[in-house]
LUMLUM-467844 format. One record per residue (C-alpha): residue number from 1; residue in three letters; chain; z, x, y. Coordinates in nm, 3 decimals. Last residue first. Example, Ala and Ser with C-alpha at 12.3 -4.5 7.8 and 13.67 -1.06 7.14 Angstrom:
2
+-----+------+-------+---------+---------+---------+
:  nr : rest : kette :       z :       x :       y :
+-----+------+-------+---------+---------+---------+
:   2 :  SER :     A :   0.714 :   1.367 :  -0.106 :
:   1 :  ALA :     A :   0.780 :   1.230 :  -0.450 :
+-----+------+-------+---------+---------+---------+
END
This chain:
282
+-----+------+-------+---------+---------+---------+
:  nr : rest : kette :       z :       x :       y :
+-----+------+-------+---------+---------+---------+
: 282 :  UNK :     A :  -3.903 :   1.300 :  -2.293 :
: 281 :  UNK :     A :  -3.993 :   1.439 :  -1.951 :
: 280 :  UNK :     A :  -3.973 :   1.093 :  -1.803 :
: 279 :  UNK :     A :  -3.627 :   1.033 :  -1.946 :
: 278 :  UNK :     A :  -3.506 :   1.371 :  -1.822 :
: 277 :  UNK :     A :  -3.635 :   1.293 :  -1.473 :
: 276 :  UNK :     A :  -3.484 :   0.947 :  -1.478 :
: 275 :  UNK :     A :  -3.140 :   1.101 :  -1.554 :
: 274 :  UNK :     A :  -3.157 :   1.390 :  -1.307 :
: 273 :  UNK :     A :  -3.224 :   1.166 :  -1.005 :
: 272 :  UNK :     A :  -2.864 :   1.015 :  -1.040 :
: 271 :  UNK :     A :  -2.678 :   1.344 :  -1.081 :
: 270 :  UNK :     A :  -2.670 :   1.436 :  -0.712 :
: 269 :  UNK :     A :  -2.592 :   1.076 :  -0.608 :
: 268 :  UNK :     A :  -2.305 :   1.068 :  -0.863 :
: 267 :  UNK :     A :  -2.171 :   1.403 :  -0.738 :
: 266 :  UNK :     A :  -2.194 :   1.284 :  -0.376 :
: 265 :  UNK :     A :  -2.001 :   0.968 :  -0.454 :
: 264 :  UNK :     A :  -1.722 :   1.164 :  -0.635 :
: 263 :  UNK :     A :  -1.693 :   1.395 :  -0.338 :
: 262 :  UNK :     A :  -1.675 :   1.106 :  -0.094 :
: 261 :  UNK :     A :  -1.408 :   0.946 :  -0.309 :
: 260 :  UNK :     A :  -1.201 :   1.269 :  -0.313 :
: 259 :  UNK :     A :  -1.248 :   1.331 :   0.059 :
: 258 :  UNK :     A :  -1.143 :   0.974 :   0.147 :
: 257 :  UNK :     A :  -0.842 :   0.988 :  -0.086 :
: 256 :  UNK :     A :  -0.729 :   1.332 :   0.041 :
: 255 :  UNK :     A :  -0.745 :   1.224 :   0.406 :
: 254 :  UNK :     A :  -0.545 :   0.913 :   0.331 :
: 253 :  UNK :     A :  -0.284 :   1.128 :   0.154 :
: 252 :  UNK :     A :  -0.259 :   1.357 :   0.457 :
: 251 :  UNK :     A :  -0.227 :   1.054 :   0.681 :
: 250 :  UNK :     A :   0.040 :   0.900 :   0.453 :
: 249 :  UNK :     A :   0.247 :   1.222 :   0.454 :
: 248 :  UNK :     A :   0.236 :   1.222 :   0.839 :
: 247 :  UNK :     A :   0.018 :   1.453 :   1.039 :
: 246 :  UNK :     A :   0.114 :   1.705 :   1.309 :
: 245 :  UNK :     A :   0.129 :   2.004 :   1.076 :
: 244 :  UNK :     A :   0.365 :   1.809 :   0.841 :
: 243 :  UNK :     A :   0.550 :   1.489 :   0.933 :
: 242 :  UNK :     A :   0.755 :   1.299 :   0.677 :
: 241 :  UNK :     A :   0.811 :   0.928 :   0.640 :
: 240 :  UNK :     A :   1.165 :   0.973 :   0.776 :
: 239 :  UNK :     A :   1.027 :   1.006 :   1.132 :
: 238 :  UNK :     A :   1.010 :   0.633 :   1.178 :
: 237 :  UNK :     A :   0.789 :   0.585 :   1.487 :
: 236 :  UNK :     A :   0.463 :   0.453 :   1.355 :
: 235 :  UNK :     A :   0.173 :   0.395 :   1.603 :
: 234 :  UNK :     A :  -0.039 :   0.695 :   1.486 :
: 233 :  UNK :     A :   0.034 :   0.585 :   1.128 :
: 232 :  UNK :     A :  -0.181 :   0.278 :   1.193 :
: 231 :  UNK :     A :  -0.491 :   0.500 :   1.226 :
: 230 :  UNK :     A :  -0.426 :   0.673 :   0.893 :
: 229 :  UNK :     A :  -0.365 :   0.341 :   0.729 :
: 228 :  UNK :     A :  -0.696 :   0.206 :   0.852 :
: 227 :  UNK :     A :  -0.890 :   0.504 :   0.720 :
: 226 :  UNK :     A :  -0.704 :   0.489 :   0.388 :
: 225 :  UNK :     A :  -0.742 :   0.111 :   0.358 :
: 224 :  UNK :     A :  -1.116 :   0.130 :   0.418 :
: 223 :  UNK :     A :  -1.164 :   0.413 :   0.174 :
: 222 :  UNK :     A :  -0.945 :   0.263 :  -0.096 :
: 221 :  UNK :     A :  -1.096 :  -0.083 :  -0.076 :
: 220 :  UNK :     A :  -1.451 :   0.061 :  -0.090 :
: 219 :  UNK :     A :  -1.357 :   0.260 :  -0.397 :
: 218 :  UNK :     A :  -1.210 :  -0.052 :  -0.555 :
: 217 :  UNK :     A :  -1.532 :  -0.242 :  -0.497 :
: 216 :  UNK :     A :  -1.741 :   0.045 :  -0.631 :
: 215 :  UNK :     A :  -1.547 :   0.064 :  -0.961 :
: 214 :  UNK :     A :  -1.839 :  -0.049 :  -1.173 :
: 213 :  UNK :     A :  -2.164 :   0.080 :  -1.027 :
: 212 :  UNK :     A :  -2.356 :  -0.123 :  -0.766 :
: 211 :  UNK :     A :  -2.664 :  -0.329 :  -0.840 :
: 210 :  UNK :     A :  -2.472 :  -0.539 :  -1.097 :
: 209 :  UNK :     A :  -2.599 :  -0.874 :  -0.968 :
: 208 :  UNK :     A :  -2.421 :  -0.842 :  -0.638 :
: 207 :  UNK :     A :  -2.150 :  -1.109 :  -0.686 :
: 206 :  UNK :     A :  -2.068 :  -0.970 :  -1.030 :
: 205 :  UNK :     A :  -2.028 :  -0.620 :  -0.875 :
: 204 :  UNK :     A :  -1.794 :  -0.684 :  -0.582 :
: 203 :  UNK :     A :  -1.965 :  -0.530 :  -0.278 :
: 202 :  UNK :     A :  -1.862 :  -0.786 :  -0.016 :
: 201 :  UNK :     A :  -1.539 :  -0.860 :  -0.201 :
: 200 :  UNK :     A :  -1.429 :  -0.499 :  -0.160 :
: 199 :  UNK :     A :  -1.487 :  -0.519 :   0.216 :
: 198 :  UNK :     A :  -1.284 :  -0.840 :   0.230 :
: 197 :  UNK :     A :  -1.013 :  -0.655 :   0.034 :
: 196 :  UNK :     A :  -1.019 :  -0.376 :   0.292 :
: 195 :  UNK :     A :  -0.982 :  -0.631 :   0.571 :
: 194 :  UNK :     A :  -0.674 :  -0.768 :   0.400 :
: 193 :  UNK :     A :  -0.530 :  -0.411 :   0.356 :
: 192 :  UNK :     A :  -0.583 :  -0.337 :   0.728 :
: 191 :  UNK :     A :  -0.412 :  -0.666 :   0.822 :
: 190 :  UNK :     A :  -0.108 :  -0.570 :   0.617 :
: 189 :  UNK :     A :  -0.107 :  -0.229 :   0.782 :
: 188 :  UNK :     A :  -0.115 :  -0.382 :   1.131 :
: 187 :  UNK :     A :   0.161 :  -0.629 :   1.031 :
: 186 :  UNK :     A :   0.394 :  -0.344 :   0.929 :
: 185 :  UNK :     A :   0.299 :  -0.158 :   1.253 :
: 184 :  UNK :     A :   0.449 :  -0.433 :   1.464 :
: 183 :  UNK :     A :   0.429 :  -0.207 :   1.772 :
: 182 :  UNK :     A :   0.772 :  -0.194 :   1.938 :
: 181 :  UNK :     A :   0.974 :  -0.389 :   2.195 :
: 180 :  UNK :     A :   1.285 :  -0.183 :   2.281 :
: 179 :  UNK :     A :   1.573 :  -0.214 :   2.038 :
: 178 :  UNK :     A :   1.857 :  -0.458 :   2.056 :
: 177 :  UNK :     A :   2.188 :  -0.348 :   2.200 :
: 176 :  UNK :     A :   2.500 :  -0.199 :   2.045 :
: 175 :  UNK :     A :   2.450 :   0.137 :   2.217 :
: 174 :  UNK :     A :   2.263 :   0.106 :   2.546 :
: 173 :  UNK :     A :   1.882 :   0.140 :   2.524 :
: 172 :  UNK :     A :   1.643 :   0.432 :   2.557 :
: 171 :  UNK :     A :   1.911 :   0.691 :   2.526 :
: 170 :  UNK :     A :   1.750 :   0.862 :   2.225 :
: 169 :  UNK :     A :   2.047 :   0.764 :   2.006 :
: 168 :  UNK :     A :   2.021 :   0.409 :   2.133 :
: 167 :  UNK :     A :   1.651 :   0.398 :   2.050 :
: 166 :  UNK :     A :   1.716 :   0.534 :   1.702 :
: 165 :  UNK :     A :   1.997 :   0.279 :   1.642 :
: 164 :  UNK :     A :   1.779 :  -0.009 :   1.766 :
: 163 :  UNK :     A :   1.489 :   0.100 :   1.549 :
: 162 :  UNK :     A :   1.710 :   0.131 :   1.234 :
: 161 :  UNK :     A :   1.873 :  -0.212 :   1.299 :
: 160 :  UNK :     A :   2.229 :  -0.230 :   1.426 :
: 159 :  UNK :     A :   2.135 :  -0.442 :   1.727 :
: 158 :  UNK :     A :   1.834 :  -0.662 :   1.659 :
: 157 :  UNK :     A :   1.471 :  -0.542 :   1.642 :
: 156 :  UNK :     A :   1.224 :  -0.625 :   1.920 :
: 155 :  UNK :     A :   0.864 :  -0.678 :   1.802 :
: 154 :  UNK :     A :   0.553 :  -0.633 :   2.010 :
: 153 :  UNK :     A :   0.295 :  -0.925 :   1.997 :
: 152 :  UNK :     A :   0.262 :  -0.943 :   2.373 :
: 151 :  UNK :     A :   0.193 :  -0.572 :   2.394 :
: 150 :  UNK :     A :   0.437 :  -0.356 :   2.597 :
: 149 :  UNK :     A :   0.493 :  -0.115 :   2.317 :
: 148 :  UNK :     A :   0.762 :   0.121 :   2.189 :
: 147 :  UNK :     A :   0.668 :   0.313 :   1.875 :
: 146 :  UNK :     A :   0.642 :   0.134 :   1.545 :
: 145 :  UNK :     A :   0.870 :   0.024 :   1.270 :
: 144 :  UNK :     A :   0.841 :   0.128 :   0.902 :
: 143 :  UNK :     A :   1.176 :  -0.047 :   0.829 :
: 142 :  UNK :     A :   1.330 :  -0.352 :   0.993 :
: 141 :  UNK :     A :   1.398 :  -0.554 :   0.676 :
: 140 :  UNK :     A :   1.196 :  -0.844 :   0.804 :
: 139 :  UNK :     A :   0.905 :  -0.622 :   0.902 :
: 138 :  UNK :     A :   0.912 :  -0.452 :   0.563 :
: 137 :  UNK :     A :   0.898 :  -0.796 :   0.395 :
: 136 :  UNK :     A :   0.598 :  -0.878 :   0.609 :
: 135 :  UNK :     A :   0.457 :  -0.547 :   0.475 :
: 134 :  UNK :     A :   0.505 :  -0.673 :   0.119 :
: 133 :  UNK :     A :   0.320 :  -0.992 :   0.194 :
: 132 :  UNK :     A :   0.022 :  -0.826 :   0.358 :
: 131 :  UNK :     A :   0.010 :  -0.553 :   0.092 :
: 130 :  UNK :     A :  -0.015 :  -0.797 :  -0.196 :
: 129 :  UNK :     A :  -0.263 :  -1.022 :  -0.016 :
: 128 :  UNK :     A :  -0.488 :  -0.722 :   0.056 :
: 127 :  UNK :     A :  -0.451 :  -0.596 :  -0.304 :
: 126 :  UNK :     A :  -0.611 :  -0.915 :  -0.433 :
: 125 :  UNK :     A :  -0.983 :  -0.837 :  -0.430 :
: 124 :  UNK :     A :  -0.916 :  -0.467 :  -0.518 :
: 123 :  UNK :     A :  -0.751 :  -0.573 :  -0.844 :
: 122 :  UNK :     A :  -1.078 :  -0.717 :  -0.968 :
: 121 :  UNK :     A :  -1.257 :  -0.398 :  -0.897 :
: 120 :  UNK :     A :  -0.980 :  -0.202 :  -1.060 :
: 119 :  UNK :     A :  -1.017 :  -0.389 :  -1.390 :
: 118 :  UNK :     A :  -1.393 :  -0.361 :  -1.384 :
: 117 :  UNK :     A :  -1.381 :   0.013 :  -1.323 :
: 116 :  UNK :     A :  -1.163 :   0.091 :  -1.619 :
: 115 :  UNK :     A :  -1.354 :  -0.068 :  -1.903 :
: 114 :  UNK :     A :  -1.148 :  -0.056 :  -2.222 :
: 113 :  UNK :     A :  -1.111 :   0.234 :  -2.462 :
: 112 :  UNK :     A :  -0.750 :   0.136 :  -2.515 :
: 111 :  UNK :     A :  -0.643 :   0.494 :  -2.433 :
: 110 :  UNK :     A :  -0.865 :   0.483 :  -2.126 :
: 109 :  UNK :     A :  -0.734 :   0.150 :  -2.023 :
: 108 :  UNK :     A :  -0.373 :   0.268 :  -2.054 :
: 107 :  UNK :     A :  -0.444 :   0.589 :  -1.858 :
: 106 :  UNK :     A :  -0.625 :   0.394 :  -1.582 :
: 105 :  UNK :     A :  -0.332 :   0.147 :  -1.547 :
: 104 :  UNK :     A :  -0.073 :   0.425 :  -1.525 :
: 103 :  UNK :     A :  -0.277 :   0.632 :  -1.279 :
: 102 :  UNK :     A :  -0.349 :   0.329 :  -1.061 :
: 101 :  UNK :     A :   0.017 :   0.228 :  -1.051 :
: 100 :  UNK :     A :   0.120 :   0.588 :  -0.976 :
:  99 :  UNK :     A :  -0.129 :   0.604 :  -0.682 :
:  98 :  UNK :     A :  -0.034 :   0.267 :  -0.532 :
:  97 :  UNK :     A :   0.340 :   0.305 :  -0.566 :
:  96 :  UNK :     A :   0.329 :   0.653 :  -0.418 :
:  95 :  UNK :     A :   0.105 :   0.533 :  -0.137 :
:  94 :  UNK :     A :   0.361 :   0.274 :  -0.046 :
:  93 :  UNK :     A :   0.638 :   0.530 :  -0.034 :
:  92 :  UNK :     A :   0.987 :   0.413 :  -0.116 :
:  91 :  UNK :     A :   1.290 :   0.541 :   0.065 :
:  90 :  UNK :     A :   1.454 :   0.880 :   0.040 :
:  89 :  UNK :     A :   1.823 :   0.957 :   0.107 :
:  88 :  UNK :     A :   1.953 :   1.085 :  -0.220 :
:  87 :  UNK :     A :   1.669 :   1.326 :  -0.299 :
:  86 :  UNK :     A :   1.730 :   1.516 :   0.027 :
:  85 :  UNK :     A :   2.101 :   1.562 :  -0.079 :
:  84 :  UNK :     A :   2.011 :   1.753 :  -0.397 :
:  83 :  UNK :     A :   2.103 :   2.084 :  -0.231 :
:  82 :  UNK :     A :   1.979 :   2.442 :  -0.240 :
:  81 :  UNK :     A :   1.861 :   2.401 :   0.122 :
:  80 :  UNK :     A :   1.517 :   2.549 :   0.057 :
:  79 :  UNK :     A :   1.484 :   2.387 :  -0.282 :
:  78 :  UNK :     A :   1.584 :   2.048 :  -0.148 :
:  77 :  UNK :     A :   1.347 :   2.083 :   0.150 :
:  76 :  UNK :     A :   1.058 :   2.185 :  -0.081 :
:  75 :  UNK :     A :   1.137 :   1.885 :  -0.303 :
:  74 :  UNK :     A :   1.135 :   1.634 :  -0.021 :
:  73 :  UNK :     A :   0.776 :   1.516 :  -0.078 :
:  72 :  UNK :     A :   0.805 :   1.516 :  -0.457 :
:  71 :  UNK :     A :   1.102 :   1.293 :  -0.429 :
:  70 :  UNK :     A :   0.910 :   1.065 :  -0.196 :
:  69 :  UNK :     A :   0.626 :   1.031 :  -0.447 :
:  68 :  UNK :     A :   0.877 :   0.971 :  -0.726 :
:  67 :  UNK :     A :   1.039 :   0.691 :  -0.533 :
:  66 :  UNK :     A :   0.735 :   0.477 :  -0.467 :
:  65 :  UNK :     A :   0.596 :   0.581 :  -0.802 :
:  64 :  UNK :     A :   0.868 :   0.415 :  -1.004 :
:  63 :  UNK :     A :   0.808 :   0.061 :  -0.880 :
:  62 :  UNK :     A :   0.430 :   0.110 :  -0.867 :
:  61 :  UNK :     A :   0.417 :   0.261 :  -1.211 :
:  60 :  UNK :     A :   0.605 :  -0.036 :  -1.357 :
:  59 :  UNK :     A :   0.370 :  -0.269 :  -1.174 :
:  58 :  UNK :     A :   0.068 :  -0.085 :  -1.316 :
:  57 :  UNK :     A :   0.208 :  -0.102 :  -1.670 :
:  56 :  UNK :     A :   0.265 :  -0.473 :  -1.636 :
:  55 :  UNK :     A :  -0.091 :  -0.513 :  -1.498 :
:  54 :  UNK :     A :  -0.231 :  -0.323 :  -1.785 :
:  53 :  UNK :     A :  -0.057 :  -0.552 :  -2.033 :
:  52 :  UNK :     A :  -0.192 :  -0.861 :  -1.856 :
:  51 :  UNK :     A :  -0.546 :  -0.710 :  -1.857 :
:  50 :  UNK :     A :  -0.517 :  -0.638 :  -2.228 :
:  49 :  UNK :     A :  -0.423 :  -0.999 :  -2.291 :
:  48 :  UNK :     A :  -0.699 :  -1.137 :  -2.065 :
:  47 :  UNK :     A :  -0.979 :  -0.938 :  -2.227 :
:  46 :  UNK :     A :  -1.279 :  -1.012 :  -2.003 :
:  45 :  UNK :     A :  -1.513 :  -1.311 :  -2.019 :
:  44 :  UNK :     A :  -1.586 :  -1.326 :  -1.640 :
:  43 :  UNK :     A :  -1.371 :  -1.647 :  -1.595 :
:  42 :  UNK :     A :  -1.089 :  -1.505 :  -1.797 :
:  41 :  UNK :     A :  -1.078 :  -1.186 :  -1.594 :
:  40 :  UNK :     A :  -1.092 :  -1.380 :  -1.267 :
:  39 :  UNK :     A :  -0.801 :  -1.599 :  -1.374 :
:  38 :  UNK :     A :  -0.602 :  -1.291 :  -1.486 :
:  37 :  UNK :     A :  -0.672 :  -1.114 :  -1.154 :
:  36 :  UNK :     A :  -0.569 :  -1.414 :  -0.952 :
:  35 :  UNK :     A :  -0.246 :  -1.491 :  -1.142 :
:  34 :  UNK :     A :  -0.149 :  -1.118 :  -1.137 :
:  33 :  UNK :     A :  -0.204 :  -1.099 :  -0.763 :
:  32 :  UNK :     A :  -0.004 :  -1.412 :  -0.697 :
:  31 :  UNK :     A :   0.283 :  -1.290 :  -0.918 :
:  30 :  UNK :     A :   0.294 :  -0.945 :  -0.757 :
:  29 :  UNK :     A :   0.286 :  -1.088 :  -0.411 :
:  28 :  UNK :     A :   0.569 :  -1.335 :  -0.485 :
:  27 :  UNK :     A :   0.777 :  -1.044 :  -0.624 :
:  26 :  UNK :     A :   0.714 :  -0.832 :  -0.318 :
:  25 :  UNK :     A :   0.805 :  -1.125 :  -0.094 :
:  24 :  UNK :     A :   1.137 :  -1.175 :  -0.270 :
:  23 :  UNK :     A :   1.227 :  -0.809 :  -0.277 :
:  22 :  UNK :     A :   1.155 :  -0.763 :   0.093 :
:  21 :  UNK :     A :   1.355 :  -1.063 :   0.201 :
:  20 :  UNK :     A :   1.284 :  -1.432 :   0.217 :
:  19 :  UNK :     A :   1.499 :  -1.679 :   0.412 :
:  18 :  UNK :     A :   1.551 :  -1.970 :   0.176 :
:  17 :  UNK :     A :   1.875 :  -1.816 :   0.046 :
:  16 :  UNK :     A :   2.014 :  -1.851 :   0.401 :
:  15 :  UNK :     A :   2.043 :  -2.229 :   0.336 :
:  14 :  UNK :     A :   1.916 :  -2.419 :   0.641 :
:  13 :  UNK :     A :   2.184 :  -2.594 :   0.845 :
:  12 :  UNK :     A :   2.037 :  -2.506 :   1.181 :
:  11 :  UNK :     A :   2.290 :  -2.240 :   1.272 :
:  10 :  UNK :     A :   2.268 :  -2.108 :   0.916 :
:   9 :  UNK :     A :   1.893 :  -2.070 :   0.943 :
:   8 :  UNK :     A :   1.915 :  -1.899 :   1.284 :
:   7 :  UNK :     A :   2.170 :  -1.652 :   1.153 :
:   6 :  UNK :     A :   1.951 :  -1.579 :   0.854 :
:   5 :  UNK :     A :   1.645 :  -1.533 :   1.076 :
:   4 :  UNK :     A :   1.840 :  -1.280 :   1.295 :
:   3 :  UNK :     A :   1.969 :  -1.105 :   0.978 :
:   2 :  UNK :     A :   1.607 :  -1.079 :   0.858 :
:   1 :  UNK :     A :   1.496 :  -0.885 :   1.167 :
+-----+------+-------+---------+---------+---------+
END
């Protein structure tokens, strides 16, 4: 997709450097999110310096986690084949970036004895923008494409793209031609992340007078994103993301996230009546 935009830009005298790619949009997303989180932290009287350090650790975890998650996924295949080849052809997993970023940030905050939930609640308000921009980058690069579609917003990828090559290999289009129109799954996922951030904003603790526990906004974001992501996966066509027992890696991860958060919520509800009871007995 980006090569088409670059060709259009050159034809109209626009420098091709002005056509953004995945890396550019990911960088812009990171800067926008950092600026928003730091401003919110300052406004609420939080530790801005510690937050900045935590963000750097989170970004480092996101960069590494995208690959590590995929390496873990292909490890059984590598062991079975006795080859390192599976490790050499993996992409980056969005869930891997998210999970490793969260683990790195949480570990740093724990060691620093700083509030964990408040940091993640602030992050949740801006994750939608991050994912939306990054997924536009995926659309421009032609990865994470969807199955063929007749919708008006369907996207046709140029000749030589991953989708076009797969469709040609399957005999759906002649070799050297553009792909069939496909679901813009990248935009679907970006929209899901934005909706999840709106959900997080609706329960954000300072806006609700502290009636919800710290971390609730991030939990809402995770659940909404996980459910939406699992649904979007049904329209994905790139088999390289991994399919196991009929579900993709992302769908299994989404299921695990929802189950984990539901379990944590049930434990908190179960423990909640015990505290007043002990206080009354005392």
